[in-house]
C-alpha positions in Angstrom: 119.2 113.4 106.8 115.7 112.9 105.7 115.8 109.2 106.8 114.4 108.1 110.1 117.1 107.3 112.6 115.8 104.4 114.8 116.6 103.8 118.4 115.1 101.7 121.1 113.9 103.6 124.2 114.5 101.8 127.4 111.4 101.4 129.7 111.2 104.4 132.0 112.5 103.8 135.5 113.4 105.9 138.5 112.0 109.3 139.6 110.2 111.5 137.0 109.6 108.5 134.8 106.1 109.8 134.0 107.5 113.0 132.6 110.9 112.5 131.0 111.9 111.3 127.6 115.4 109.6 127.7 117.0 109.8 124.3 117.4 106.4 122.5 121.1 105.5 122.7 121.5 103.9 119.3 120.0 106.9 117.6 122.4 109.2 119.4 125.3 107.2 118.3 124.2 107.3 114.6 123.7 111.1 114.7 127.1 111.6 116.3 128.9 109.4 113.9 127.4 111.1 110.9 127.4 114.7 112.0 130.5 115.1 114.1 134.2 114.1 114.2 136.1 112.8 117.3 137.0 115.5 119.7 134.1 117.8 118.7 131.5 119.2 121.1 128.0 117.8 121.5 125.5 119.9 123.5 122.4 118.5 125.1 120.5 121.6 126.4 117.5 119.8 127.9 119.3 116.7 129.3 117.0 114.1 130.8 119.3 111.1 131.2 122.9 109.9 130.8 122.4 108.5 127.3 123.8 111.5 125.3 126.9 111.8 127.5 127.6 108.1 127.4 127.2 108.0 123.6 129.6 110.9 123.3 132.1 109.3 125.6 131.9 106.0 123.7 132.7 107.8 120.4 135.3 110.2 121.5 133.2 113.4 121.6 133.0 116.0 124.3 129.5 116.3 125.9 127.9 119.3 127.6 124.7 118.4 129.3 122.6 121.2 130.8 119.0 121.8 131.9 117.3 124.7 133.7 115.6 122.1 135.9 118.0 121.0 138.6 116.1 117.7 139.0 117.1 116.7 135.5 120.8 117.5 136.0 120.7 115.7 139.4 119.4 112.5 137.8 121.9 112.8 134.9 124.9 113.2 137.3 123.6 110.4 139.4 123.3 108.0 136.4 126.7 108.9 135.0 128.4 108.5 138.3 126.4 106.2 140.6 127.4 106.0 144.3 129.2 103.0 145.7 127.2 100.1 147.0 128.8 100.6 150.4 127.5 104.2 150.6 124.0 103.0 149.7 124.1 100.3 152.3 125.2 102.8 155.0 122.4 105.2 154.0 119.8 102.5 154.0 120.9 101.1 157.4 121.1 104.6 159.0 117.6 105.5 157.9 116.0 102.1 158.6 117.4 101.8 162.2 117.1 105.4 163.3 114.9 105.5 166.5 111.4 106.9 166.5 109.0 106.7 169.5 110.6 103.5 170.8 110.6 101.9 167.3 112.9 102.0 164.3 111.8 104.4 161.6 111.3 101.4 159.3 108.8 99.8 161.6 107.1 103.1 162.5 106.5 104.0 158.8 105.3 100.5 158.0 102.8 100.7 160.9 101.3 103.8 159.2 99.8 101.4 156.6 99.2 98.4 158.8 96.2 96.0 158.5 95.3 92.4 158.5 95.3 89.8 155.7 91.7 89.1 154.7 92.5 85.4 154.3 94.6 84.4 157.3 94.4 87.5 159.6 98.2 88.0 159.6 99.4 91.5 160.4 100.8 93.2 157.4 101.6 96.6 155.9 99.5 97.5 152.8 101.4 98.3 149.6 99.0 101.1 148.8 95.5 102.4 149.4 93.0 103.5 146.7 91.1 106.7 147.6 88.1 108.5 146.1 88.8 112.2 145.7 85.3 113.6 146.0 84.1 113.1 148.6 87.4 112.0 150.1 86.9 108.4 150.9 89.2 105.4 151.5 88.0 102.6 149.2 90.4 99.6 149.3 94.0 98.5 149.9 96.5 96.5 148.0 98.4 93.9 150.0 100.7 90.9 149.8 100.7 88.5 152.8 104.0 86.8 153.6 102.2 84.3 155.8 99.7 82.7 153.4 100.9 84.1 150.1 97.7 85.7 149.1 97.8 89.1 147.4 95.4 91.5 145.7 93.0 94.3 146.6 90.6 94.1 149.5 87.9 96.6 150.6 89.1 99.0 153.3 87.9 97.9 156.7 87.1 99.9 159.9 90.7 99.6 161.1 92.0 101.1 157.8 89.6 104.0 158.2 90.7 104.7 161.8 94.4 104.7 161.0 93.9 107.0 158.0 91.7 109.3 160.1 94.5 109.7 162.7 96.2 112.0 160.1 93.8 114.9 159.5 94.2 117.5 156.7 96.7 120.3 157.5 98.0 118.6 160.6 101.3 119.5 162.1 103.3 117.7 159.5 101.7 119.9 156.8 102.8 123.1 158.5 106.3 121.8 159.1 106.6 120.9 155.4 105.2 124.3 154.4 107.7 126.0 156.7 110.5 124.0 155.1 109.5 125.3 151.7 108.5 129.0 152.1 107.4 131.8 154.3 104.0 133.6 154.4 105.4 136.7 152.6 106.4 134.6 149.6 104.1 135.4 146.6 104.0 131.7 145.9 102.9 130.8 149.4 99.3 129.8 148.5 100.6 127.8 145.5 102.9 125.8 147.8 99.8 125.1 150.0 97.9 123.8 147.0 100.8 121.6 145.9 101.2 120.1 149.4 97.6 119.0 149.3 98.4 116.7 146.5 99.8 114.4 149.2 97.6 112.6 151.7 98.3 113.8 155.3 99.7 110.3 156.1 102.1 110.4 153.2 103.1 114.0 154.0 104.0 113.0 157.5 106.0 109.9 156.4 107.9 112.0 153.8 108.8 114.6 156.3 110.1 112.1 158.8 112.1 110.4 156.0 113.5 113.7 154.9 114.8 114.4 158.5 116.7 111.1 158.5 118.2 111.6 155.1 119.3 115.1 155.9 120.9 113.8 159.1 122.8 111.3 157.0 123.9 114.0 154.6 125.3 116.1 157.4 127.5 113.2 158.5 128.6 112.6 154.8 129.2 115.9 153.1 130.9 114.5 150.0 129.1 115.2 146.7 128.4 111.5 146.1 126.4 111.3 149.3 124.5 114.6 148.6 123.3 113.4 145.2 122.4 110.0 146.7 120.0 111.2 149.4 118.4 113.8 147.0 117.9 111.2 144.3 116.3 108.8 146.7 114.1 111.5 148.3 113.1 112.7 144.8 111.9 109.2 144.0 109.8 109.1 147.1 108.4 112.6 146.6 107.4 111.7 143.0 105.9 108.3 143.8 104.3 109.4 147.1 102.1 112.1 145.5 98.5 111.3 144.9 98.8 111.9 141.1 98.4 108.3 139.9 95.1 106.5 139.3 94.6 102.7 139.6 93.4 102.5 136.0 96.4 103.9 134.1 99.8 105.6 134.3 100.1 109.2 135.1 99.1 111.5 132.2 98.0 115.0 133.2 98.7 118.5 131.9 98.2 120.0 135.3 99.0 118.7 138.8 95.7 117.3 140.1 94.5 114.2 141.9 92.5 111.9 139.6 88.9 110.9 140.6 90.5 107.8 142.1 94.0 108.1 143.3 96.7 105.9 144.9 98.3 106.5 148.3 101.5 104.5 148.3 103.3 103.0 151.3 106.2 105.5 151.7 108.5 103.0 153.4 108.0 100.5 150.5 108.6 103.3 148.1 111.9 104.1 149.9 112.9 100.5 149.5 112.0 100.6 145.9 114.1 103.7 145.4 117.1 102.0 147.0 116.6 99.0 144.6 116.6 101.4 141.7 119.9 102.9 142.9 121.3 99.4 143.3 120.4 98.5 139.7 122.2 101.6 138.5 125.3 100.6 140.5 125.2 97.2 138.9 124.5 98.3 135.3 126.2 101.8 134.9 129.9 102.2 134.5 130.9 105.4 136.5 132.3 108.2 134.4 134.2 111.3 135.5 132.2 114.4 135.1 132.7 118.1 135.7 129.9 120.1 137.3 131.2 123.6 136.6 132.4 125.3 133.4 136.1 124.6 132.8 138.6 125.7 130.1 139.5 123.6 128.2 136.2 121.7 128.1 136.5 118.3 129.9 135.1 115.1 128.2 131.7 115.5 130.1 130.2 118.5 131.7 126.8 118.4 133.5 125.5 121.5 135.1 122.3 123.4 135.8 121.8 126.3 133.4 119.2 127.9 131.2 119.7 128.1 127.5 120.1 131.9 127.8 123.1 131.5 130.1 124.9 129.3 127.5 125.8 132.4 125.4 127.9 133.6 128.3 129.4 130.3 129.1 130.2 129.1 125.6 131.8 131.0 122.7 129.9 131.5 119.5 130.5 128.9 116.8 132.0 126.4 119.3 129.4 123.6 119.3 129.3 121.0 116.5 126.1 119.2 117.2 123.1 120.0 119.5 121.2 116.8 120.2 118.2 116.9 122.5 114.6 116.2 123.2 112.6 119.5 123.4 111.6 120.7 126.8 108.4 119.2 128.1 105.4 121.4 127.3 103.3 120.0 130.2 102.9 122.5 133.1 102.5 119.6 135.6 106.1 118.6 135.2 107.4 122.1 135.8 105.0 122.9 138.6 105.9 119.7 140.5 109.6 120.3 139.8 109.1 123.7 141.4 107.8 122.0 144.6 110.4 119.2 144.6 113.3 121.5 143.9 112.4 123.7 146.9 112.0 120.6 149.1 115.4 119.3 148.1 117.5 122.5 147.9 115.5 125.3 149.3 113.3 128.1 147.9 116.0 130.1 146.1 116.9 127.2 143.8 113.3 126.9 142.7 113.0 130.5 141.5 114.0 129.8 137.8 111.0 127.4 137.6 108.5 129.9 139.0 107.2 131.3 135.7 105.5 128.0 135.1 103.2 128.5 138.0 101.2 130.9 135.9 100.3 128.1 133.5 97.6 125.6 134.6 97.3 124.4 131.0 99.7 124.5 128.1 99.8 127.8 126.3 101.0 126.7 122.9 101.4 130.1 121.5 103.6 131.1 124.4 105.5 127.8 124.1 106.2 128.4 120.4 107.4 131.9 121.0 109.7 130.8 123.8 111.1 127.9 121.8 111.9 130.1 118.8 114.0 132.3 121.0 115.7 129.2 122.3 116.4 128.0 118.8 118.0 131.3 117.9 120.3 131.1 120.9 121.3 127.6 120.1 122.0 128.4 116.5 124.3 131.2 117.7 126.5 128.5 119.4 126.8 126.2 116.4 129.7 126.1 114.0 128.9 126.9 110.3 128.5 123.2 109.6 126.7 122.3 112.8 123.2 120.8 113.2 120.4 120.8 115.8 118.7 117.4 116.1 115.4 117.2 118.0 114.2 113.7 119.0 110.9 113.3 120.6 107.9 111.0 121.2 104.6 112.8 121.4 101.0 111.9 122.1 99.9 115.5 121.2 99.7 117.0 117.7 100.1 120.5 119.3 103.6 119.8 120.4 105.0 119.2 116.9 102.9 122.1 115.6 104.4 124.4 118.2 108.0 123.2 117.4 107.7 123.6 113.7 106.0 127.0 114.2 109.1 127.9 116.3 111.4 126.6 113.6 109.7 128.8 111.0 109.8 131.9 113.2 113.5 131.3 114.0 114.4 131.1 110.3 116.2 127.8 110.5 116.6 125.4 107.6 115.0 122.0 107.9 117.8 119.6 106.7 115.8 116.5 107.6 112.4 115.5 109.0 110.9 112.0 109.5 108.2 110.5 111.7 106.5 107.2 112.3 103.7 105.9 114.6 104.9 104.6 118.0 103.4 102.0 120.3 101.1 103.6 122.9 102.4 103.5 126.5 100.3 101.6 129.1 97.2 101.7 126.9 97.5 105.4 126.4 96.5 107.4 123.2 98.3 107.0 119.9 101.8 108.4 119.8 104.4 109.3 117.2 108.2 109.4 117.0 109.7 112.5 115.3 113.3 113.2 114.1 113.9 116.9 113.1 117.3 118.0 111.8 117.9 121.8 111.6 120.7 124.0 110.3 121.3 127.7 110.9 121.6 130.0 107.9 119.4 130.6 104.9 116.8 128.1 104.0 117.8 125.8 101.1 114.8 123.9 100.0 112.0 126.2 98.8 110.6 129.6 97.9 108.5 131.5 100.5 105.0 132.2 99.5 104.2 135.8 98.6 100.9 136.7 100.2 98.9 139.9 100.9 99.6 141.4 104.3 96.0 140.8 105.4 94.5 138.1 107.6 92.5 136.9 104.6 95.6 136.6 102.5 97.5 134.7 105.2 94.6 132.4 105.8 94.5 131.6 102.0 98.2 130.8 102.1 97.7 128.5 105.1 95.0 126.6 103.3 97.2 126.3 100.2 100.1 124.9 102.3 98.0 122.3 104.0 96.3 121.0 100.8 99.5 120.9 98.8 101.4 119.0 101.5 98.6 116.5 101.9 98.3 115.8 98.2 102.1 115.3 97.9 102.3 112.8 100.7 99.3 110.8 99.5 100.8 110.6 96.0 104.2 109.7 97.5 102.9 106.8 99.7 100.2 105.7 97.1 98.0 104.3 99.8 95.6 105.5 102.5 97.9 107.2 105.0 97.8 107.7 108.8 96.9 111.3 109.7 100.2 111.9 111.6 102.2 111.9 108.3 99.9 114.5 106.7 99.8 116.6 109.8 103.6 116.6 110.1 104.0 117.3 106.4 101.7 120.3 106.4 103.6 121.9 109.4 107.0 121.2 107.8 105.8 123.0 104.7 104.4 125.7 106.9 107.9 126.2 108.5 109.5 126.3 105.1 107.1 128.4 103.0 105.0 130.6 105.3 105.9 134.4 105.1 106.7 134.7 108.8 107.9 138.3 108.6 104.6 139.3 106.9 102.6 137.5 109.6 104.5 139.3 112.3 103.5 142.7 110.8 99.9 141.8 110.1 97.2 142.4 112.8 95.5 139.0 113.3 92.2 138.2 115.1 94.0 135.6 117.2 97.6 134.8 118.4 99.7 133.6 115.5 99.9 130.0 116.6 96.1 129.6 117.0 95.5 131.6 113.8 97.6 128.9 112.0 95.8 126.0 113.5 92.4 127.5 112.7 93.2 127.7 108.9 95.8 125.2 107.8 93.4 122.3 107.7 90.3 124.3 106.6 90.5 123.1 102.9 91.1 119.5 104.0 88.4 119.2 106.6 85.8 120.4 104.1 87.2 118.8 101.0 85.2 116.3 99.0 88.3 114.7 97.4 90.3 114.1 100.6 88.5 112.0 103.1 89.2 109.9 106.2 88.8 106.1 106.4 88.8 103.5 109.0 91.1 100.5 108.7 88.3 98.6 106.9 88.1 101.2 104.2 84.8 102.6 105.4 84.3 106.3 106.4 84.3 107.0 110.2 81.0 107.4 112.0 81.8 111.1 112.7 84.2 113.0 110.4 87.2 114.3 112.4 88.0 118.0 112.0 91.7 117.4 111.0 94.3 114.7 110.5 96.4 114.1 113.6 97.6 111.2 115.7 94.2 109.5 115.7 94.1 106.0 114.3 92.5 107.1 111.1 93.7 107.0 107.5 93.3 109.7 104.8 92.9 109.1 101.1 92.3 111.1 97.9 89.5 110.3 95.5 90.8 109.2 92.1 94.3 108.2 93.2 93.4 104.5 93.4 93.1 104.3 89.6 95.6 107.0 88.5 98.7 106.0 90.5 101.8 105.1 88.6 103.6 103.4 91.4 103.0 100.6 93.8 101.5 101.3 97.2 104.1 102.0 99.8 103.5 98.7 101.8 104.0 96.7 98.6 107.3 98.5 97.9 108.5 97.8 101.4 107.6 94.1 101.2 109.6 93.7 98.0 112.5 95.7 99.2 112.8 93.6 102.4 112.6 90.3 100.4 115.3 91.5 97.9 117.5 92.9 100.7 117.4 89.7 102.7 118.3 87.7 99.5 121.2 90.1 98.8 122.6 90.9 102.3 121.7 88.0 104.6 122.7 86.8 107.1 122.5 90.3 108.5 121.3 92.1 111.7 117.7 93.2 111.9 119.0 96.7 112.8 120.9 96.8 109.5 117.6 96.0 107.7 115.8 98.8 109.5 118.5 101.3 108.5 118.4 100.1 104.9 114.6 100.5 104.8 114.7 104.0 106.3 117.4 104.9 103.8 115.3 103.6 100.9 112.0 105.2 102.2 113.0 108.6 103.8 110.9 111.5 105.0 107.2 111.0 104.8 107.6 107.6 103.2 109.0 106.3 106.5 107.2 103.1 107.3 106.2 102.1 110.8 108.5 99.7 112.6 105.6 97.3 112.7 105.6 97.1 108.9 109.3 96.2 108.8 108.8 93.6 111.6 105.9 92.0 109.7 108.0 91.8 106.5 111.0 90.3 108.4 108.7 87.7 110.1 107.2 86.8 106.7 110.4 86.5 104.6 113.2 86.0 107.1 114.4 83.3 109.5 116.8 83.7 112.4 120.4 82.6 111.6 122.3 83.3 114.8 122.8 86.1 117.3 120.1 88.4 115.9 121.2 87.7 112.3 118.5 87.0 109.8 118.5 85.5 106.3 115.9 84.9 103.6 113.9 81.7 104.0 115.2 79.2 101.4 111.7 78.7 100.0 111.4 82.4 99.3 114.3 82.4 96.8 112.9 84.1 93.7 113.5 81.2 91.3 112.1 78.7 93.7 108.9 80.7 94.4 108.3 81.3 90.7 108.6 77.6 89.9 106.3 76.9 92.9 103.7 79.4 91.7 103.6 77.8 88.2 103.3 74.3 89.8 100.4 75.4 92.0 98.6 77.1 89.2 98.7 73.8 87.2 97.5 72.0 90.3 94.5 74.3 90.7 93.6 73.9 87.1 93.8 70.1 87.5 91.5 70.1 90.6 88.9 72.0 88.5 89.1 69.6 85.6 88.7 66.6 87.9 85.6 68.2 89.5 84.0 68.5 86.1 84.4 72.3 85.9 85.1 74.1 82.6 88.7 75.2 83.2 89.8 78.4 81.3 93.5 79.0 81.1 94.7 82.7 81.4 96.1 82.5 77.8 93.0 81.0 76.3 90.8 83.2 74.0 87.7 82.6 76.1 89.4 84.0 79.2 90.6 87.1 77.3 87.2 87.7 75.9 85.7 87.9 79.4 87.8 91.0 80.1 88.8 89.7 83.5 91.6 90.8 85.8 94.8 88.8 85.5 94.3 85.3 87.0 96.1 81.9 87.1 93.1 79.6 86.9 89.4 80.0 86.2 86.6 77.5 86.6 83.3 78.0 85.0 80.3 76.1 86.3 77.2 77.2 88.2 79.5 79.9 89.6 82.8 81.3 88.4 85.8 80.3 90.5 88.8 82.5 90.0 92.3 81.9 91.5 95.4 84.0 91.8 98.6 82.3 92.9 101.1 84.8 94.3 104.3 84.8 96.4 103.5 88.1 98.1 100.6 90.0 99.6 100.6 93.0 97.1 97.4 94.9 96.7 97.5 94.4 92.9 96.5 90.8 93.4 93.2 91.9 94.8 91.8 94.0 92.0 88.0 94.0 91.8 86.4 91.5 89.3 85.2 92.8 85.9 81.6 94.0 85.7 80.9 91.1 83.3 81.1 88.7 86.3 77.8 89.7 87.7 77.0 86.4 89.3 79.3 87.0 92.4 82.4 84.9 91.5 84.3 83.1 94.1 87.7 84.7 94.4 90.8 83.0 95.9 94.2 84.3 96.5 96.7 81.5 97.1 99.8 82.6 99.0 102.5 81.1 101.2 101.5 80.4 104.7 104.6 82.2 105.9 102.9 85.5 104.9 100.7 85.4 108.0 102.4 88.3 109.8 101.9 90.5 106.7 98.3 89.5 106.4 97.7 90.5 110.0 99.5 93.8 109.5 97.6 94.6 106.3 94.4 93.6 108.1 95.0 96.3 110.7 96.6 99.0 108.6 95.8 98.8 104.9 92.3 100.0 104.2 92.4 99.4 100.4 93.7 95.8 100.9 91.1 95.3 103.7 88.3 96.7 101.6 89.2 94.4 98.7 89.1 91.3 100.9 85.8 92.4 102.6 83.9 94.0 99.7 84.9 91.7 96.8 85.0 88.5 98.9 88.5 87.4 98.3 89.4 84.2 100.3 93.0 83.5 101.3 94.4 80.0 100.8 97.8 78.6 101.8 100.1 77.0 99.3 100.3 73.9 101.5 96.5 73.5 101.6 96.2 73.6 97.8 98.9 70.9 97.5 96.9 68.8 100.0 93.7 69.3 98.1 95.4 68.2 94.9 95.8 64.8 96.5 92.4 64.7 98.4 89.9 65.0 95.6 86.7 66.7 96.8 83.5 65.4 95.3 81.5 68.6 95.0 81.8 72.4 95.3 80.4 72.8 98.8 82.8 70.2 100.1 85.7 72.0 98.5 84.7 75.3 100.1 84.7 73.7 103.5 88.1 72.2 102.9 89.5 75.5 101.7 88.6 77.0 105.1 90.3 74.2 107.2 93.8 75.8 107.3 93.4 79.6 107.5 96.3 81.9 106.8 95.7 83.5 110.2 94.1 82.3 113.3 90.4 82.9 112.8 88.5 85.1 115.1 85.5 87.4 114.7 87.5 90.3 113.4 89.3 88.1 110.8 86.4 85.8 109.8 85.6 87.5 106.6 89.2 87.1 105.4 88.3 83.4 104.9 
């Protein structure tokens, strides 16, 4: 399965949304249908949501969902079997109306964040406060006034400062929370203290009071449904109530720490938000019956907390047909905060399996690769002889895929399929990528392992050879400047397949194996003269990056532009989409995506944005997400239209008194020009290409004989606007041709109009040619025109 299997990820919601990667449901369905039969067992060893179990249930497979982190299995159980609306209402009412110092708990917690509307003076409870970490200072509050309707941020006033100061650091609530979690003789005692300081004293007080009421409700309602309900709601509040989010962007941190400016949320409003999240689950999720303990025979769905190592005791060897999962998060912050929240929700003993992560403030990739290769060996032991392991992940870090493929190589698994593509950044974050990795146990099928000397120098030379060879193959395959993530992934796939791992294990190295690899695999590329980075405009970057990765740069190889025997990848995709719509439409957009991924597998996988731009340029909606080819883009009709427009362009030149040279005339052939459809010779040369698509071949540079800066025009249908914009952002060679050689883009309809509105002189014609641009003109697109 070298093709990319697409799947839409639902926007993250609920607790732990900053950390988890729910698997895309449609991708799970496709893998299950292709790799398993009804009744077979699908294992998700690092479960993060209910999507895998629901996909298995929908297709008659048996699902086993486990995770060593009890928070993940709690959320999975909760999503698979939401509580009743009646139970949620009783919990909300019990907590909201519980008495506290002559008030209800609801009013008491709202009063912790009270203030006045800066516009009308109405008493209100702030939604959140914005703090400065060093020195600790209250800056502003975010509010919404029910009286006058105003909302926004207002500077913190004296009253805000006084209320916040009423909750000093390490007050009674801090010690009560610490006592709930641990005792002084605990080796992790100081670490618990540090983690509690990630909460403001006010929020820690509010969370402790909320916990008391939720536990009182749980004592009156001992059924499992109620136990999962109060813990899920409290987990939501513990997560959102920590001071880990900044006002500028969503939480992204490799270690638990307050940002320079952090948010203090109103805990009661967070509790209300948590209840609304549960209510949406109740309304949208069909409850399924699940088992929470191992049973024989296996029930349709089992969800339980277990480490991968424990699965060898719980499941027989060769009993699992498909392992389908996202790899465990490499970020220590997720595991360290899970350690705290698990102890808060269940008690200190239940958090013990997560304790090893406390030793890691930052990600140790060598350790992660070593642990994950042992995990892969255990999982492979559970698979049937025809089974597969499918890893689905979205990553903003090159190191994650490096560590995973290093683990695959060390574990000796065969890579049956690997594909990747760029992904949209989340909340303005860094560039990301989607990866699909299909593994099989047993001997590797695809390549010969390199034979290298058992010396550090020999292994380093092998790594450089692997990196260079993989990059050259991908650049030749795609035939266009390529985003670094494809080259990066290709090199590490080749590494997993061809590197002599047993030799490396016996050789004394100057650094841990993972870091030794990263030090050398790109060495030839970073210093090469024939492989170089480019910006989207075709120019070199201001500072040369040390290696290809997920950065928004392209890489290219000198000489390929003139020696390639095939069309650039984007041109091939455009033609394939046009022909597929003509042949298959009306058809769903998802069917088109699958067809494109089937046609362009592996490292030829295009970004979803490229498919969407082609669909917008050639397709039109039919009904209910069905698309068909635009009637005007039928091949015979477009060919006739191109011939008609070429005649019209030649007629315009003749009426303006230009010398018109037809492409089949001897004079035109003697000039040695690139192919053209109309050429006017006057004070300057005007050259026109009429084309139905946006292929790069239409924008070849003019011949050296045209030294007087000819005016170059590409006449294309106006419906190609989406593709023009896409190429503007992502095709350096096409962009460079437009910018460097001065090609102007003209719509079909504008040329038709000019044929009826005879311009009097060349300057007037140039102005008229710019009246109807192919894309909306702005500073970045001005030179297109």
